The first five atom37 places (N, CA, C, CB, O) and aatype in JSON, in Angstrom:
{
  "aatype": [20, 20, 20, 20, 20, 20, 20, 20, 20, 20, 20, 20, 20, 20, 20, 20, 20, 20, 20, 20, 20, 20, 20, 20, 20, 20, 20, 20, 20, 20, 20, 20, 20, 20, 20, 20, 20, 20, 20, 20, 20, 20, 20, 20, 20, 20, 20, 20, 20, 20, 20, 20, 20, 20, 20, 20, 20, 20, 20, 20, 20, 20, 20, 20, 20, 20, 20, 20, 20, 20, 20, 20, 20, 20, 20, 20, 20, 20, 20, 20, 20, 20, 20, 20],
  "atom_mask": [
    [1, 1, 1, 1, 1],
    [1, 1, 1, 1, 1],
    [1, 1, 1, 1, 1],
    [1, 1, 1, 1, 1],
    [1, 1, 1, 1, 1],
    [1, 1, 1, 1, 1],
    [1, 1, 1, 1, 1],
    [1, 1, 1, 1, 1],
    [1, 1, 1, 1, 1],
    [1, 1, 1, 1, 1],
    [1, 1, 1, 1, 1],
    [1, 1, 1, 1, 1],
    [1, 1, 1, 1, 1],
    [1, 1, 1, 1, 1],
    [1, 1, 1, 1, 1],
    [1, 1, 1, 1, 1],
    [1, 1, 1, 1, 1],
    [1, 1, 1, 1, 1],
    [1, 1, 1, 1, 1],
    [1, 1, 1, 1, 1],
    [1, 1, 1, 1, 1],
    [1, 1, 1, 1, 1],
    [1, 1, 1, 1, 1],
    [1, 1, 1, 1, 1],
    [1, 1, 1, 1, 1],
    [1, 1, 1, 1, 1],
    [1, 1, 1, 1, 1],
    [1, 1, 1, 1, 1],
    [1, 1, 1, 1, 1],
    [1, 1, 1, 1, 1],
    [1, 1, 1, 1, 1],
    [1, 1, 1, 1, 1],
    [1, 1, 1, 1, 1],
    [1, 1, 1, 1, 1],
    [1, 1, 1, 1, 1],
    [1, 1, 1, 1, 1],
    [1, 1, 1, 1, 1],
    [1, 1, 1, 1, 1],
    [1, 1, 1, 1, 1],
    [1, 1, 1, 1, 1],
    [1, 1, 1, 1, 1],
    [1, 1, 1, 1, 1],
    [1, 1, 1, 1, 1],
    [1, 1, 1, 1, 1],
    [1, 1, 1, 1, 1],
    [1, 1, 1, 1, 1],
    [1, 1, 1, 1, 1],
    [1, 1, 1, 1, 1],
    [1, 1, 1, 1, 1],
    [1, 1, 1, 1, 1],
    [1, 1, 1, 1, 1],
    [1, 1, 1, 1, 1],
    [1, 1, 1, 1, 1],
    [1, 1, 1, 1, 1],
    [1, 1, 1, 1, 1],
    [1, 1, 1, 1, 1],
    [1, 1, 1, 1, 1],
    [1, 1, 1, 1, 1],
    [1, 1, 1, 1, 1],
    [1, 1, 1, 1, 1],
    [1, 1, 1, 1, 1],
    [1, 1, 1, 1, 1],
    [1, 1, 1, 1, 1],
    [1, 1, 1, 1, 1],
    [1, 1, 1, 1, 1],
    [1, 1, 1, 1, 1],
    [1, 1, 1, 1, 1],
    [1, 1, 1, 1, 1],
    [1, 1, 1, 1, 1],
    [1, 1, 1, 1, 1],
    [1, 1, 1, 1, 1],
    [1, 1, 1, 1, 1],
    [1, 1, 1, 1, 1],
    [1, 1, 1, 1, 1],
    [1, 1, 1, 1, 1],
    [1, 1, 1, 1, 1],
    [1, 1, 1, 1, 1],
    [1, 1, 1, 1, 1],
    [1, 1, 1, 1, 1],
    [1, 1, 1, 1, 1],
    [1, 1, 1, 1, 1],
    [1, 1, 1, 1, 1],
    [1, 1, 1, 1, 1],
    [1, 1, 1, 1, 1]
  ],
  "atom_positions": [
    [[-100.13, 37.78, 148.73], [-101.06, 38.7, 149.3], [-100.67, 39.98, 148.86], [-101.14, 38.65, 150.75], [-99.49, 40.32, 148.88]],
    [[-101.62, 40.74, 148.46], [-101.47, 42.16, 147.94], [-101.1, 43.15, 149.13], [-102.85, 42.65, 147.22], [-101.26, 42.8, 150.3]],
    [[-100.63, 44.34, 148.79], [-100.29, 45.3, 149.73], [-101.56, 46.06, 150.1], [-99.19, 46.19, 149.2], [-102.41, 46.28, 149.24]],
    [[-101.7, 46.49, 151.39], [-102.86, 47.3, 151.71], [-102.54, 48.73, 151.14], [-103.16, 47.31, 153.31], [-101.39, 49.08, 150.86]],
    [[-103.59, 49.5, 150.99], [-103.53, 50.84, 150.39], [-102.46, 51.61, 151.19], [-104.98, 51.58, 150.44], [-101.62, 52.28, 150.59]],
    [[-102.47, 51.51, 152.54], [-101.46, 52.19, 153.33], [-99.99, 51.82, 152.99], [-101.72, 51.9, 154.77], [-99.06, 52.6, 153.22]],
    [[-99.83, 50.68, 152.46], [-98.42, 50.16, 152.26], [-97.91, 50.43, 150.73], [-98.39, 48.51, 152.59], [-96.81, 49.99, 150.39]],
    [[-98.61, 51.09, 149.9], [-98.28, 51.38, 148.59], [-97.9, 52.87, 148.45], [-99.41, 51.01, 147.7], [-98.59, 53.74, 148.97]],
    [[-96.78, 53.14, 147.74], [-96.47, 54.41, 147.53], [-97.57, 55.19, 146.75], [-95.2, 54.43, 146.88], [-98.15, 54.64, 145.82]],
    [[-97.87, 56.47, 147.13], [-98.81, 57.34, 146.58], [-100.27, 56.9, 147.0], [-98.62, 57.37, 145.07], [-101.22, 57.54, 146.55]],
    [[-100.47, 55.84, 147.84], [-101.8, 55.51, 148.17], [-101.89, 55.48, 149.7], [-102.21, 54.15, 147.52], [-101.15, 54.76, 150.37]],
    [[-102.85, 56.32, 150.25], [-102.94, 56.24, 151.62], [-104.4, 56.06, 152.07], [-102.31, 57.43, 152.2], [-105.33, 56.42, 151.35]],
    [[-104.58, 55.52, 153.24], [-105.99, 55.32, 153.67], [-106.48, 56.52, 154.26], [-106.15, 54.2, 154.64], [-105.72, 57.4, 154.65]],
    [[-107.84, 56.59, 154.34], [-108.5, 57.73, 154.93], [-109.63, 57.15, 155.89], [-109.11, 58.71, 153.78], [-109.59, 55.98, 156.26]],
    [[-110.58, 57.96, 156.24], [-111.59, 57.37, 157.12], [-112.56, 56.53, 156.21], [-112.38, 58.51, 157.96], [-112.7, 56.76, 155.01]],
    [[-113.21, 55.56, 156.9], [-114.1, 54.68, 156.17], [-113.41, 53.91, 155.09], [-115.21, 55.45, 155.6], [-112.32, 53.37, 155.27]],
    [[-114.09, 53.86, 153.93], [-113.62, 53.12, 152.81], [-112.83, 54.0, 151.76], [-114.81, 52.46, 152.16], [-112.36, 53.54, 150.72]],
    [[-112.75, 55.29, 152.15], [-112.14, 56.18, 151.16], [-110.56, 55.9, 151.21], [-112.51, 57.76, 151.49], [-109.98, 55.48, 152.21]],
    [[-110.01, 56.16, 150.07], [-108.62, 56.05, 149.8], [-108.15, 57.27, 149.13], [-108.32, 54.87, 148.99], [-108.86, 57.87, 148.32]],
    [[-106.89, 57.67, 149.48], [-106.43, 58.96, 148.82], [-105.18, 58.49, 147.96], [-106.01, 60.2, 149.99], [-104.3, 57.73, 148.38]],
    [[-105.23, 59.0, 146.81], [-104.26, 58.61, 145.76], [-103.68, 59.85, 145.12], [-104.92, 57.71, 144.67], [-104.33, 60.88, 144.97]],
    [[-102.37, 59.69, 144.74], [-101.66, 60.93, 144.05], [-102.32, 61.01, 142.63], [-99.9, 60.74, 143.91], [-102.46, 60.02, 141.9]],
    [[-102.71, 62.22, 142.32], [-103.25, 62.46, 141.02], [-102.36, 61.93, 139.88], [-103.48, 63.91, 140.86], [-102.83, 61.3, 138.92]],
    [[-101.15, 62.19, 140.01], [-100.09, 61.75, 139.06], [-100.3, 60.25, 138.66], [-98.64, 61.96, 139.73], [-100.15, 59.91, 137.49]],
    [[-100.61, 59.43, 139.55], [-100.75, 57.98, 139.29], [-102.02, 57.74, 138.5], [-100.76, 57.15, 140.63], [-101.99, 56.9, 137.59]],
    [[-103.14, 58.4, 138.76], [-104.24, 58.22, 137.94], [-104.05, 58.82, 136.48], [-105.41, 58.83, 138.64], [-104.54, 58.25, 135.51]],
    [[-103.37, 59.91, 136.37], [-102.92, 60.48, 135.16], [-102.19, 59.45, 134.27], [-102.04, 61.65, 135.46], [-102.54, 59.21, 133.12]],
    [[-101.16, 58.85, 134.9], [-100.29, 57.95, 134.3], [-101.16, 56.71, 133.84], [-99.13, 57.58, 135.29], [-100.93, 56.2, 132.74]],
    [[-102.08, 56.23, 134.61], [-102.83, 55.1, 134.23], [-103.74, 55.51, 133.08], [-103.62, 54.55, 135.41], [-103.89, 54.75, 132.12]],
    [[-104.32, 56.62, 133.15], [-105.25, 56.96, 131.92], [-104.54, 57.1, 130.72], [-106.04, 58.23, 132.09], [-105.07, 56.68, 129.69]],
    [[-103.3, 57.69, 130.68], [-102.5, 58.0, 129.57], [-102.01, 56.59, 129.05], [-101.32, 59.02, 129.98], [-101.98, 56.34, 127.84]],
    [[-101.64, 55.74, 129.94], [-101.09, 54.45, 129.46], [-102.18, 53.58, 128.71], [-100.51, 53.65, 130.69], [-101.87, 52.67, 127.95]],
    [[-103.38, 53.92, 128.98], [-104.52, 53.32, 128.26], [-104.93, 54.06, 127.06], [-105.67, 53.2, 129.14], [-105.91, 53.7, 126.41]],
    [[-104.16, 55.14, 126.72], [-104.63, 55.99, 125.49], [-105.73, 56.86, 125.75], [-105.05, 55.13, 124.33], [-106.3, 57.39, 124.8]],
    [[-106.14, 57.11, 127.05], [-107.12, 58.07, 127.4], [-106.64, 59.37, 127.67], [-107.81, 57.66, 128.47], [-106.81, 59.87, 128.79]],
    [[-106.03, 60.0, 126.73], [-105.39, 61.32, 126.91], [-106.29, 62.45, 127.13], [-104.59, 61.64, 125.79], [-105.9, 63.39, 127.83]],
    [[-107.5, 62.46, 126.59], [-108.58, 63.48, 126.8], [-108.95, 63.29, 128.21], [-109.85, 63.31, 125.81], [-108.97, 64.29, 128.94]],
    [[-109.28, 62.05, 128.73], [-109.71, 61.84, 130.14], [-108.55, 62.25, 131.09], [-110.14, 60.3, 130.39], [-108.82, 62.76, 132.18]],
    [[-107.26, 62.04, 130.72], [-106.23, 62.5, 131.55], [-106.18, 63.95, 131.73], [-105.02, 62.06, 131.06], [-105.96, 64.46, 132.83]],
    [[-106.4, 64.68, 130.6], [-106.31, 66.17, 130.68], [-107.54, 66.64, 131.41], [-106.21, 66.85, 129.23], [-107.44, 67.64, 132.12]],
    [[-108.68, 66.03, 131.3], [-109.84, 66.39, 132.11], [-109.6, 66.2, 133.65], [-111.04, 65.54, 131.66], [-109.96, 67.03, 134.49]],
    [[-108.96, 65.05, 133.93], [-108.62, 64.7, 135.37], [-107.76, 65.76, 135.82], [-107.91, 63.28, 135.55], [-108.02, 66.4, 136.84]],
    [[-106.65, 66.0, 135.04], [-105.69, 66.9, 135.52], [-106.25, 68.34, 135.97], [-104.66, 67.05, 134.45], [-105.78, 68.99, 136.9]],
    [[-107.39, 68.78, 135.11], [-107.97, 70.06, 135.36], [-108.9, 69.99, 136.55], [-108.7, 70.55, 134.13], [-109.08, 70.95, 137.3]],
    [[-109.51, 68.76, 136.7], [-110.68, 68.76, 137.73], [-110.31, 68.18, 139.13], [-111.9, 67.9, 137.15], [-110.99, 68.42, 140.12]],
    [[-109.29, 67.47, 139.16], [-108.84, 66.72, 140.45], [-107.71, 67.46, 141.1], [-108.35, 65.22, 140.14], [-106.79, 67.97, 140.45]],
    [[-107.83, 67.5, 142.46], [-106.63, 68.05, 143.29], [-105.43, 67.12, 143.2], [-107.01, 68.23, 144.85], [-105.48, 66.07, 142.57]],
    [[-104.42, 67.52, 143.81], [-103.08, 66.67, 143.71], [-103.31, 65.36, 144.39], [-101.78, 67.41, 144.42], [-102.76, 64.32, 144.02]],
    [[-104.25, 65.45, 145.51], [-104.35, 64.26, 146.2], [-105.94, 63.91, 146.0], [-103.82, 64.42, 147.79], [-106.79, 64.72, 146.36]],
    [[-106.26, 62.76, 145.46], [-107.62, 62.39, 145.11], [-108.18, 61.52, 146.26], [-107.67, 61.62, 143.71], [-107.55, 60.56, 146.7]],
    [[-109.26, 61.87, 146.7], [-110.03, 61.21, 147.81], [-111.19, 60.33, 146.97], [-110.73, 62.45, 148.96], [-111.99, 60.9, 146.23]],
    [[-111.2, 59.09, 147.14], [-112.18, 58.23, 146.41], [-113.71, 58.48, 146.77], [-111.84, 56.76, 146.7], [-114.63, 58.21, 146.01]],
    [[-113.84, 58.98, 147.97], [-115.3, 59.34, 148.39], [-115.55, 60.72, 147.96], [-115.57, 59.22, 149.97], [-116.54, 60.93, 147.26]],
    [[-114.81, 61.64, 148.29], [-115.0, 63.06, 147.96], [-115.1, 63.31, 146.48], [-113.89, 63.87, 148.51], [-115.93, 64.11, 146.07]],
    [[-114.3, 62.65, 145.64], [-114.21, 62.83, 144.2], [-114.78, 61.71, 143.3], [-112.84, 63.0, 143.86], [-114.46, 61.5, 142.14]],
    [[-115.73, 61.0, 144.09], [-116.25, 59.86, 143.35], [-117.05, 60.27, 142.06], [-117.13, 59.03, 144.27], [-117.01, 59.54, 141.07]],
    [[-117.74, 61.38, 142.06], [-118.42, 61.82, 140.91], [-117.52, 62.07, 139.71], [-119.16, 63.01, 141.24], [-117.81, 61.66, 138.58]],
    [[-116.4, 62.78, 139.99], [-115.39, 63.11, 138.93], [-114.84, 61.8, 138.41], [-114.21, 64.03, 139.5], [-114.78, 61.58, 137.21]],
    [[-114.43, 60.91, 139.36], [-113.85, 59.59, 138.91], [-114.72, 58.74, 138.1], [-113.45, 58.8, 140.05], [-114.26, 58.11, 137.15]],
    [[-116.05, 58.7, 138.47], [-117.03, 58.05, 137.67], [-117.17, 58.64, 136.38], [-118.28, 58.02, 138.3], [-117.27, 57.89, 135.41]],
    [[-117.19, 59.97, 136.23], [-117.19, 60.68, 135.0], [-116.07, 60.33, 134.03], [-117.15, 62.06, 135.29], [-116.2, 60.35, 132.81]],
    [[-114.97, 60.0, 134.67], [-113.73, 59.63, 133.95], [-113.8, 58.17, 133.53], [-112.48, 59.88, 134.84], [-112.92, 57.77, 132.77]],
    [[-114.68, 57.37, 133.91], [-114.81, 56.04, 133.63], [-113.99, 55.15, 134.6], [-114.43, 55.84, 132.23], [-113.59, 54.05, 134.22]],
    [[-113.76, 55.58, 135.78], [-112.96, 54.99, 136.89], [-114.01, 54.62, 137.89], [-111.84, 56.01, 137.51], [-114.8, 55.49, 138.25]],
    [[-114.1, 53.41, 138.35], [-114.92, 52.87, 139.39], [-114.3, 53.29, 140.77], [-115.03, 51.29, 139.24], [-113.41, 52.54, 141.17]],
    [[-114.62, 54.29, 141.52], [-114.04, 54.69, 142.68], [-113.93, 53.64, 143.64], [-114.7, 55.73, 143.2], [-112.95, 53.65, 144.39]],
    [[-114.85, 52.68, 143.75], [-114.75, 51.71, 144.73], [-113.71, 50.71, 144.46], [-115.99, 51.09, 144.91], [-113.3, 49.99, 145.37]],
    [[-113.27, 50.63, 143.28], [-112.15, 49.68, 142.91], [-110.85, 50.08, 143.47], [-112.0, 49.56, 141.4], [-109.95, 49.28, 143.72]],
    [[-110.77, 51.36, 143.67], [-109.47, 51.95, 144.19], [-109.05, 51.46, 145.55], [-109.57, 53.46, 144.25], [-107.88, 51.23, 145.84]],
    [[-110.2, 51.29, 146.48], [-109.78, 50.97, 147.83], [-109.16, 49.51, 147.97], [-110.99, 51.13, 148.76], [-108.37, 49.23, 148.88]],
    [[-109.55, 48.67, 147.08], [-109.06, 47.2, 147.2], [-108.03, 46.8, 146.35], [-110.1, 46.27, 146.96], [-107.96, 45.61, 146.03]],
    [[-107.22, 47.62, 145.94], [-106.24, 47.27, 144.93], [-105.25, 46.36, 145.53], [-105.55, 48.48, 144.36], [-104.75, 46.6, 146.63]],
    [[-104.93, 45.17, 144.76], [-103.94, 44.23, 145.28], [-102.52, 44.44, 144.83], [-104.34, 42.89, 144.92], [-101.54, 44.02, 145.45]],
    [[-102.46, 45.09, 143.72], [-101.14, 45.24, 143.06], [-100.95, 46.59, 142.58], [-100.97, 44.29, 141.92], [-100.42, 46.77, 141.49]],
    [[-101.35, 47.6, 143.33], [-101.15, 48.91, 142.86], [-102.13, 49.39, 141.84], [-99.86, 49.01, 142.35], [-103.17, 48.76, 141.7]],
    [[-101.92, 50.35, 141.17], [-102.93, 50.93, 140.2], [-103.14, 50.11, 139.06], [-102.55, 52.25, 139.73], [-104.15, 50.23, 138.37]],
    [[-102.13, 49.2, 138.78], [-102.19, 48.32, 137.54], [-103.57, 47.44, 137.74], [-100.74, 47.29, 137.4], [-104.15, 46.99, 136.76]],
    [[-103.98, 47.26, 138.9], [-105.29, 46.44, 139.01], [-106.45, 47.19, 138.46], [-105.63, 46.08, 140.5], [-107.51, 46.6, 138.25]],
    [[-106.32, 48.43, 138.21], [-107.38, 49.22, 137.68], [-107.62, 49.09, 136.14], [-107.11, 50.64, 138.02], [-108.65, 49.53, 135.63]],
    [[-106.67, 48.5, 135.41], [-106.73, 48.42, 134.02], [-107.99, 47.89, 133.5], [-105.67, 47.66, 133.54], [-108.39, 48.25, 132.4]],
    [[-108.68, 46.98, 134.27], [-110.01, 46.44, 133.75], [-111.19, 47.29, 134.4], [-110.18, 44.81, 134.11], [-112.37, 46.97, 134.26]],
    [[-110.79, 48.3, 135.08], [-111.94, 49.11, 135.78], [-112.14, 50.37, 134.99], [-111.58, 49.52, 137.36], [-113.07, 51.11, 135.31]],
    [[-111.33, 50.7, 133.91], [-111.57, 51.92, 133.15], [-112.52, 51.43, 131.93], [-110.11, 52.63, 132.64], [-112.22, 50.47, 131.21]],
    [[-113.58, 52.12, 131.8], [-114.57, 51.97, 130.88], [-114.1, 52.61, 129.57], [-115.84, 52.54, 131.38], [-114.83, 52.6, 128.58]]
  ]
}
């Protein structure tokens, strides 16, 4: 059974289906996939704590499905297939 968002370091739940994630985790994920330009863009456009509802447009623009962040079973590694 995967960890709930609230049980993962750097990932906290918010109201509704929104999840808050440390920007550094998203940057690390993008860089690990070779998406250095997207990581630089995310670093400039996103706050230190990313809210999946509030920042859905920016995340989508970076090729990340914001809805996939709320149901992560194994941390951000589960996002590898969610980056376009």
